[in-house]
Steps between C-alpha positions, in 0.01 A plus 500: 500500500419456862287638777772735613498669168119544505526650849767742381292597192194548719696721744645701210151557367386632837811717519434652156138557589607693814712716279208567271633311201201283396667373186786351692270363768292334223812357347633347816163371623447335158844347537418366854178346366687335211712316760224443762152533341316429832609823677151640542606811695737595218214451258282738699779756514551472122124525433482815715775671296350384178165646600658833596676510162167470325534136407195347677468204270850391569441553867184289481697210333774511763233499785314209344819304490570579861150374595579176312788441740305619806126546454458630850763781476284795594737783388480350144125492516471853643722648227313301234175642625639860478618472143286678237272269314 
């Protein structure tokens, strides 16, 4: 798989999220990350949806991985701080 496929999967995740279909958004964002794991913004989007779906531990895991790729990425830090403990 190549970077074009990860970009398409990321865009499809955003598309499905705009349509209100969180399950499809999660599916496509996970697919994008399986191709290109370092997409930190996709990780933050995925974590946001997981958090809204009542899956804060999964969201936390996704955000911690994002911060491994980019420790200074403030949107990941902000969302991580907002997750329930």
